C-alpha positions in Angstrom: 32.5 -6.6 0.0 31.4 -8.3 2.9 27.7 -7.6 3.3 26.7 -9.1 0.1 22.7 -9.9 0.8 23.0 -13.6 -1.1 26.7 -14.7 -0.1 27.4 -13.2 3.4 27.1 -16.6 5.1 28.9 -18.7 2.6 32.1 -17.2 1.8 34.9 -16.1 3.9 35.8 -13.0 2.4 32.3 -12.2 2.6 31.4 -13.3 6.2 31.3 -10.9 9.2 34.1 -11.6 11.6 32.3 -12.4 15.1 33.8 -13.1 18.6 35.0 -16.7 17.7 37.1 -15.4 14.8 38.6 -13.1 16.4 39.6 -14.9 19.2 41.1 -17.5 16.9 43.3 -15.1 15.2 44.5 -12.9 18.1 45.5 -16.6 19.8 47.5 -17.5 16.6 49.1 -13.6 16.7 49.7 -14.2 20.3 51.4 -17.3 19.9 53.5 -15.7 16.8 54.5 -13.1 19.1 55.6 -15.2 21.6 57.8 -17.4 19.3 59.6 -14.1 18.1 60.3 -13.2 21.5 61.5 -16.2 22.3 64.2 -16.5 19.2 64.3 -13.0 18.9 67.7 -12.8 21.3 69.3 -16.2 19.4 68.9 -14.8 15.8 72.2 -14.6 15.3 73.5 -18.3 16.3 75.2 -19.9 13.7 73.4 -23.2 12.7 74.6 -26.2 10.1 73.8 -25.4 6.7 71.1 -27.7 5.4 71.2 -26.7 1.5 68.0 -29.0 1.2 65.9 -26.7 3.5 66.2 -23.8 0.6 64.3 -25.9 -2.3 62.1 -28.0 0.5 61.0 -24.7 2.1 60.7 -22.5 -0.9 58.7 -25.4 -2.8 55.9 -25.6 0.0 55.8 -21.9 -0.1 55.4 -21.6 -4.1 52.4 -24.5 -4.0 50.3 -22.5 -1.2 50.7 -19.5 -2.9 49.6 -21.1 -6.2 46.6 -22.8 -4.5 45.7 -19.7 -2.6 45.6 -17.9 -5.8 43.6 -20.4 -7.5 40.9 -20.4 -4.6 40.8 -16.8 -4.5 40.3 -16.7 -8.8 37.7 -19.3 -7.8 35.5 -17.2 -5.6 36.3 -14.3 -7.6 34.4 -16.1 -10.6 31.2 -15.9 -8.4 31.4 -12.6 -6.4 32.8 -10.8 -8.9 34.8 -8.5 -6.2 38.2 -6.4 -7.7 39.7 -7.1 -4.2 39.3 -11.0 -4.2 41.4 -10.3 -8.0 44.1 -8.3 -7.0 44.7 -10.4 -4.0 44.3 -13.5 -6.1 47.4 -11.8 -8.4 49.3 -10.8 -5.4 49.7 -14.6 -4.3 50.3 -15.7 -8.0 53.0 -13.0 -7.8 54.7 -14.3 -4.6 55.0 -17.8 -6.1 56.2 -16.6 -9.0 59.0 -14.7 -7.5 59.4 -17.3 -5.1 59.8 -19.8 -7.6 62.9 -16.8 -9.0 64.3 -16.6 -5.6 64.4 -20.5 -5.6 66.1 -20.9 -9.3 68.8 -18.1 -8.0 69.7 -19.1 -5.0 73.4 -19.8 -4.6 74.3 -23.4 -4.2 71.0 -25.1 -4.3 71.2 -25.8 -8.3 74.8 -24.4 -9.0 77.2 -22.5 -6.7 76.0 -19.1 -8.6 72.2 -20.4 -8.9 70.4 -20.0 -12.3 68.9 -17.7 -14.8 72.4 -15.5 -14.8 72.1 -15.3 -11.3 74.8 -13.2 -9.2 75.8 -13.0 -5.4 73.0 -10.5 -4.6 70.3 -11.8 -7.0 68.6 -13.5 -4.1 68.6 -11.0 -1.7 67.1 -8.3 -4.3 64.8 -11.2 -5.2 63.7 -11.5 -1.4 63.1 -7.7 -1.3 60.9 -7.6 -4.2 58.9 -10.8 -2.8 58.6 -9.2 0.6 58.2 -5.7 -0.7 55.7 -6.5 -3.5 52.7 -8.6 -1.7 52.1 -5.6 1.3 51.8 -3.2 -1.6 48.8 -6.0 -2.9 47.6 -6.1 0.7 46.9 -2.4 0.9 45.6 -2.2 -2.7 43.5 -4.8 -1.5 41.7 -3.2 1.6 41.2 -0.3 -0.3 39.3 -2.2 -3.1 37.4 -4.0 -0.2 35.7 -1.0 1.0 34.5 0.1 -2.7 33.0 -3.3 -3.2 31.5 -2.8 0.2 29.7 0.2 -0.8 28.5 -1.3 -4.5 26.9 -4.5 -2.7 26.4 -5.3 -6.6 27.8 -8.3 -8.4 29.4 -7.0 -11.4 28.3 -9.1 -14.7 29.9 -10.2 -17.7 32.5 -12.9 -18.4 35.2 -13.0 -15.9 37.8 -15.3 -17.6 39.6 -12.0 -18.8 40.4 -10.5 -15.8 41.8 -13.4 -14.4 44.0 -14.1 -17.5 45.0 -10.1 -17.3 46.0 -10.5 -13.0 48.2 -14.2 -14.0 49.7 -12.1 -17.0 50.2 -9.4 -15.0 51.7 -11.7 -12.3 53.6 -13.3 -14.7 55.5 -10.1 -16.1 56.1 -8.3 -12.6 57.9 -11.1 -11.6 59.9 -11.8 -15.1 60.6 -8.3 -14.7 61.6 -8.6 -11.0 64.3 -11.5 -12.1 65.6 -9.4 -15.1 66.4 -6.3 -12.4 67.7 -8.7 -10.2 70.1 -10.8 -12.7 70.7 -8.0 -15.8 70.1 -5.0 -13.7 72.7 -6.0 -11.2 75.1 -3.2 -11.5 72.1 -0.8 -11.2 71.1 -1.9 -7.5 72.9 -0.8 -4.4 75.1 -4.0 -2.7 73.2 -5.5 0.3 76.2 -8.1 0.8 79.7 -8.2 1.7 81.9 -10.6 2.4 82.2 -14.3 1.1 79.5 -16.1 -0.6 79.5 -18.4 2.1 79.0 -16.2 5.0 77.7 -12.6 3.5 77.4 -10.2 5.6 74.7 -6.9 5.4 75.5 -3.9 4.6 73.7 -0.2 5.2 71.8 -0.9 2.3 70.6 -3.8 3.6 69.1 -2.4 6.5 67.8 0.2 4.8 66.1 -1.6 2.0 64.7 -4.4 4.6 63.6 -1.5 7.3 61.3 -0.2 4.2 60.1 -3.8 3.5 59.4 -4.3 7.2 57.3 -0.8 7.0 55.3 -1.9 4.2 54.1 -4.7 6.2 53.1 -2.6 8.9 51.5 -0.3 6.7 49.5 -3.5 5.1 48.3 -4.2 8.6 47.1 -1.0 9.2 45.3 -0.2 6.2 43.5 -3.7 7.0 42.7 -2.5 10.7 41.4 1.2 9.3 38.8 -0.2 6.4 36.1 -1.8 8.9 34.0 -4.0 8.5 36.0 -6.7 8.8 35.5 -10.4 7.3 36.9 -13.6 8.1 39.4 -13.3 5.4 40.5 -9.9 6.5 41.3 -11.5 10.0 43.8 -13.8 8.3 45.4 -11.5 6.2 46.6 -9.4 9.1 47.5 -12.9 10.6 49.5 -13.5 7.4 50.9 -10.3 7.5 51.7 -10.4 11.1 53.7 -13.2 10.2 55.3 -11.6 7.5 56.7 -8.8 9.3 58.4 -11.5 11.6 59.8 -13.3 8.5 61.4 -9.8 7.1 62.7 -8.8 10.5 64.6 -12.3 11.2 65.7 -13.1 8.2 66.6 -9.6 7.1 67.2 -7.3 10.3 68.1 -9.6 13.2 70.3 -12.4 11.8 73.6 -12.1 11.0 74.1 -14.1 7.9 72.9 -17.0 6.4 72.0 -20.0 7.6 71.7 -18.9 11.4 68.6 -19.0 13.7 67.2 -15.6 12.4 67.4 -17.2 8.8 65.7 -20.2 9.9 63.1 -18.7 11.8 62.2 -15.8 9.3 61.7 -18.9 6.9 59.5 -20.8 8.9 57.3 -17.5 9.7 57.3 -17.1 5.8 55.8 -20.8 5.4 53.5 -20.2 8.0 52.6 -16.7 6.4 52.0 -18.6 3.3 49.6 -21.7 4.7 47.7 -19.7 7.2 45.3 -18.5 3.9 45.6 -21.4 2.1 44.0 -23.4 5.2 40.9 -21.3 6.2 40.2 -21.3 2.1 40.6 -25.1 2.5 38.3 -25.6 5.4 36.2 -23.2 3.8 35.9 -25.3 0.4 34.9 -28.7 2.7 32.2 -26.9 4.2 30.9 -25.8 1.3 31.2 -28.8 0.0 29.7 -30.4 3.2 27.1 -27.7 2.5 26.4 -29.1 -1.3 25.8 -32.7 -0.4 23.1 -31.0 2.7 21.9 -29.3 -0.3 21.6 -32.2 -2.8 19.9 -34.6 0.1 17.7 -32.0 1.0 16.6 -30.9 -2.9 16.4 -35.1 -3.2 13.7 -35.0 -0.6 12.1 -32.3 -1.6 11.7 -33.7 -4.8 10.6 -36.5 -3.0 8.1 -34.8 -1.0 7.0 -32.5 -3.9 6.2 -36.1 -6.0 4.4 -36.9 -3.3 2.1 -33.9 -3.0 1.9 -33.9 -6.8 0.1 -37.2 -6.7 -2.0 -36.1 -3.8 -2.9 -32.6 -5.5 -3.8 -34.5 -8.7 -6.2 -37.0 -6.9 -7.4 -34.0 -5.0 -8.0 -32.1 -8.5 -9.7 -34.8 -9.9 -12.1 -35.0 -7.2 -12.5 -31.8 -7.2 -13.5 -31.5 -10.8 -15.8 -34.1 -10.2 -17.5 -32.2 -7.7 -17.4 -29.0 -9.4 -18.8 -30.8 -12.4 -21.8 -31.7 -10.3 -21.8 -28.8 -8.7 -22.0 -27.2 -11.6 -25.2 -29.2 -12.7 -27.4 -28.6 -9.6 -26.4 -24.6 -9.9 -27.5 -24.7 -13.9 -30.6 -26.6 -12.8 -30.8 -24.1 -9.9 -30.4 -21.3 -12.2 -33.1 -22.4 -14.8 -35.7 -22.2 -11.6 -34.2 -19.0 -10.4 -34.7 -17.7 -14.0 -38.0 -18.8 -13.8 -38.8 -17.6 -10.6 -37.6 -14.3 -12.0 -39.8 -14.4 -14.9 -43.1 -15.3 -12.8 -42.2 -12.4 -10.6 -41.5 -9.8 -13.4 -44.8 -11.0 -14.5 -46.2 -10.5 -11.1 -44.5 -7.1 -11.0 -45.8 -6.0 -14.2 -49.3 -7.0 -13.3 -49.1 -5.6 -9.7 -48.3 -2.0 -11.5 -50.6 -2.2 -13.8 -52.9 -2.7 -10.5 -51.6 0.2 -9.1 -52.3 2.1 -12.2 -55.6 1.2 -12.8 -56.4 2.0 -8.7 -54.8 5.0 -9.3 -57.0 5.7 -12.4 -60.2 4.7 -10.1 -59.3 6.4 -7.1 -58.9 9.7 -9.4 -62.0 9.2 -11.2 -63.5 8.5 -7.7 -61.8 11.2 -6.0 -63.5 13.5 -9.1 -66.8 11.4 -9.1 -67.0 13.0 -5.4 -66.2 16.2 -6.0 -68.2 16.9 -8.9 -71.2 14.8 -6.3 -70.3 17.4 -3.4 -70.2 20.6 -6.0 -73.9 19.9 -7.5 -74.8 18.9 -3.7 -73.3 21.8 -2.4 -74.8 24.2 -5.4 -77.9 22.9 -4.9 -78.1 23.2 -1.0 -76.9 26.9 -2.0 -79.1 27.5 -4.5 -82.2 26.1 -3.7 -82.5 25.0 -0.1 -81.0 28.1 1.6 -83.0 30.2 -1.1 -86.2 28.3 -0.3 -85.2 28.7 3.5 -84.3 32.3 3.1 -87.9 32.9 1.1 -89.9 31.0 4.0 -88.5 33.4 6.2 -89.4 36.4 4.5 -93.3 35.3 3.8 -93.2 34.4 7.8 -92.0 38.2 8.8 -94.9 39.4 6.3 -97.3 37.0 7.8 -96.2 37.9 11.8 -96.2 41.6 11.0 -99.8 41.3 9.5 -100.9 39.1 12.4 -98.9 41.1 15.1 -97.3 37.8 16.0 -93.6 39.1 16.2 -93.3 37.1 19.6 -94.7 34.1 18.9 -93.0 33.3 15.6 -89.8 35.0 17.1 -88.5 31.0 17.7 -89.1 30.2 14.1 -87.3 32.7 13.0 -84.2 31.7 14.9 -84.6 28.5 13.9 -84.7 29.2 9.9 -81.9 31.6 10.2 -79.9 28.8 12.2 -80.8 26.2 9.3 -79.4 28.5 6.7 -76.6 29.3 8.2 -76.0 25.5 9.1 -77.1 24.5 5.3 -74.5 26.9 3.8 -71.4 25.5 6.0 -72.6 21.9 5.0 -72.6 23.5 1.6 -69.2 24.9 2.1 -67.7 21.9 3.7 -69.4 19.6 1.0 -67.5 22.3 -1.6 -66.4 25.8 -1.6 -68.5 27.6 -4.1 -65.7 30.1 -3.9 -63.3 27.5 -5.4 -65.6 27.6 -8.5 -66.3 30.8 -8.6 -63.6 32.8 -7.8 -60.3 30.5 -8.1 -57.6 28.9 -5.7 -56.1 32.1 -3.9 -59.8 33.1 -3.0 -60.8 29.8 -2.0 -57.3 30.0 0.1 -58.4 33.2 1.7 -61.8 32.2 2.6 -60.0 28.9 4.0 -57.6 30.6 6.0 -60.0 33.4 7.7 -62.6 30.5 8.7 -59.4 28.4 10.2 -59.0 31.1 12.2 -62.8 32.5 13.1 -63.0 28.6 14.2 -59.9 27.8 16.2 -58.9 31.1 17.0 -55.2 30.5 15.8 -52.9 33.1 14.5 -52.6 31.8 10.4 -50.4 33.9 8.0 -50.6 32.7 3.8 -48.8 33.2 1.3 -49.2 33.5 -2.4 -46.8 33.7 -5.0 -47.7 34.6 -7.7 -50.7 36.6 -6.2 -52.8 35.6 -9.2 -51.8 32.1 -9.1 -54.6 29.6 -11.0 -54.9 26.3 -11.6 -56.5 24.0 -13.7 -58.1 21.0 -12.6 -57.7 18.4 -10.9 -54.7 20.2 -9.6 -56.5 23.6 -8.0 -58.9 21.0 -6.0 -56.2 18.7 -5.0 -54.0 21.6 -3.5 -57.1 23.0 -1.6 -58.1 19.7 -0.3 -54.7 19.0 1.0 -54.3 22.8 2.4 -57.8 21.8 4.1 -56.9 18.8 5.5 -53.4 20.6 6.9 -55.7 23.1 8.5 -57.9 20.6 10.1 -55.0 18.7 12.0 -53.5 21.9 13.3 -56.9 22.9 14.8 -57.7 19.4 16.0 -54.1 17.9 17.2 -51.3 20.5 16.8 -52.2 22.8 19.7 -50.5 25.6 18.1 -50.6 29.4 18.3 -49.6 30.3 14.9 -49.6 28.5 11.5 -48.1 29.5 8.5 -48.9 28.8 4.7 -46.8 29.1 1.8 -47.8 28.6 -1.7 -45.2 29.3 -4.6 -45.8 27.8 -8.4 -42.8 27.4 -10.4 -42.6 26.2 -14.2 -42.6 22.6 -13.3 -44.4 22.3 -10.1 -46.7 23.9 -7.2 -45.0 24.1 -3.9 -47.4 24.3 -0.6 -45.5 24.4 2.9 -47.3 24.1 5.8 -45.7 25.0 9.5 -46.8 25.6 12.9 -45.8 25.7 16.7 -47.4 23.4 17.9 -46.2 20.3 20.0 -45.3 17.9 16.9 -45.1 14.6 17.1 -42.5 11.1 16.7 -42.4 10.2 13.0 -41.4 6.4 14.1 -44.8 6.1 16.4 -47.4 4.1 15.0 -50.6 5.6 13.2 -53.5 5.8 16.0 -56.7 3.4 14.6 -59.2 5.5 12.9 -56.5 8.4 12.2 -56.1 9.2 8.6 -55.0 13.0 8.3 -51.4 12.1 7.1 -52.5 9.2 5.1 -55.3 11.4 3.1 -52.5 13.9 2.4 -50.8 11.2 0.8 -53.5 10.2 -0.7 -54.4 13.9 -2.5 -51.1 13.9 -3.4 -50.6 10.6 -5.3 -53.6 11.0 -7.2 -51.7 14.0 -9.0 -48.7 12.5 -9.0 -46.7 14.8 -6.0 -44.8 14.0 -2.9 -45.4 14.7 0.7 -42.4 15.4 2.9 -43.0 15.4 6.7 -41.0 16.9 9.2 -41.6 16.8 13.2 -40.4 16.0 16.2 -42.0 16.2 19.9 -42.3 19.9 20.7 -40.7 21.6 17.9 -43.8 21.4 15.8 -44.6 20.3 12.1 -43.6 21.3 8.6 -45.1 19.6 5.7 -44.2 19.9 2.2 -46.3 19.1 -0.7 -44.3 19.1 -4.1 -47.1 18.7 -7.7 -45.9 18.6 -10.9 -47.6 20.7 -13.3 -48.2 19.5 -17.3 -45.9 21.9 -19.3 -47.7 24.2 -21.7 -46.2 26.2 -24.4 -45.5 29.7 -24.5 -47.4 30.1 -27.5 -50.1 27.8 -26.6 -53.5 29.1 -24.5 -54.7 26.0 -22.2 -58.1 25.3 -22.4 -60.4 24.3 -19.3 -61.7 21.2 -19.7 -64.3 19.9 -17.5 -64.0 15.7 -16.6 -68.0 15.9 -15.9 -70.3 18.4 -16.8 -71.6 20.3 -14.0 -75.3 19.0 -13.3 -76.3 22.1 -11.8 -75.5 24.5 -14.7 -76.5 21.9 -17.0 -80.0 22.0 -15.3 -79.5 25.9 -15.2 -79.7 25.9 -19.0 
């Protein structure tokens, strides 16, 4: 109960007791103990009979207990704690029982007392009064612990519970009064002797000892049920005064109106005022907090109003700026849209220009290949044949005229001319590519590479009867030729590997060497177009080139060229982009 999140620093029933509160409560207890020790030896000293003391004292007790009960019921309405409800009901019960005790006290309102009282009615009402409140405190201590574990405010109407507590206290007080009056004969005698100077019996000592023990048990219950709130401390102080009250008024004194009789009533009055006093101070503090909260709320409201005015002004200025900025952004957006349209037009035109350049490059490459084929064919068929025929004629002449020695240098020159003519024709366009296909041309290229550079070269073609149409065959051959040329010129390799593989929709060419490699991030040397030529060849047929190389780890070139998909049932036609002039000429 005393660890509620929102009320732990507001109500004494939930505020954890600190060192200051413990010291104050201990000081009050020590004062009562010292007063008890000082007065105990004189408890049986007879003092004057002041009949007005009884109504004054008990009226004060009744008023204090009623006010305490009202304040505790008020806290129950807020906290909905069962422990507070039980404690408030207990205070209301003590007020009701004290009222009955006052009305039945002999000699106050009549010689025997009202309500049909008899000689020992007030004695038993005192026992009921001082024995029931410790039981209430024990119940409070038990329920307080349950509320602390729950830590949840109970919802719902609290008026029925308060009315039930008031009805319970009233009914129990009526039951006590009826038992002490109508049931008088059922109760043992506590007093003997004359009414004005009665003496206590053994039954009185037993009953009062039991009542005194209940007070000690209530103190023990409060001490055991930790943690302690400020209200718990002052309830313990009340029970200490309660124990001293019972000790003076029922155990140590000799009869009515002696020092013990008066001292016990004074302790009872102090016990009634302790909790009332701290609850009253609590209400004063709460009222002061309410006033401070109202002042703070008023100041906060004024500050909020001022900030609201400033916020409205800032909002208006912001709206104006937003409107102007929106207009500027709208204009800028229009300009941006126009620029985007222009850029899109430029991109379309650039892409169209790229397509035209690609077509032009393809046409130029095709025309160049056709021209190379024609020149190579003419060199091979005409010039080489003419040179060969001239050498034969020259051999016949030299044989008839016996001029072998003189014409030997001419024979060598003619042989070299034939070889050079064939090499030039092969460099321009190897006729084996047109006559025997890509596989034979690749084998011829690899053999020629081995002979020229002395580098071991391995060629793998899958499938072995690979056949590509134009312009793909020429593109693969030229890429392969350019790759081997780069290896022979720059790689300083001892081994090269070529792999040519065809799949359903593309052909894959991989060229690898174990040469010196190079750094891909290094800028291209001036007049060095080897790799650029590879990319350009692949680009013309829609292919892609991937190059991997690093210094000291060789170079790997991977070329992937897509192929047109031909239906399985269709027979591909060979289409010549340009008729071979040589063939036309031979026809």
